C-alpha positions, 0 to 999 in steps of 0.5 A: 734083565732089562738094563736098557729100559732102566738106563733110559729112566736114569737118562731121563731123570738126568736130562730133566735135572739139567733142563731145571738147572738151565731154567733156574740159571735163565730165570736168575739172569733175567732177574739180574738184568732187570735189577741192574736196569732199574738201578741204572734208570733210577741214577738217571738225572730227572728231566727239568720241570720248567718248559724248555724252549721249542720243546713241543715236537709239533711246534712250527719254526718261527715266522722270522726264521722261515721267511728268510729262508724261503724264496717267493716262487712268483717273484724269484727271490 
């Protein structure tokens, strides 16, 4: 009788069952975090529809603000 070979078959079957169980748990956790994240995103307030002042990231500062902050290199002022 070769009990070593039969014990390897049983061990391989239990290992496959373990990996299947771990895989199912990982998939359940990923689905749960996706569900939780989508619920949190749905609760966020929507941004206002009307344009906000200086909302464009490429907007330059107003001329009145820059002229008082910059000094003229020729006059030294």
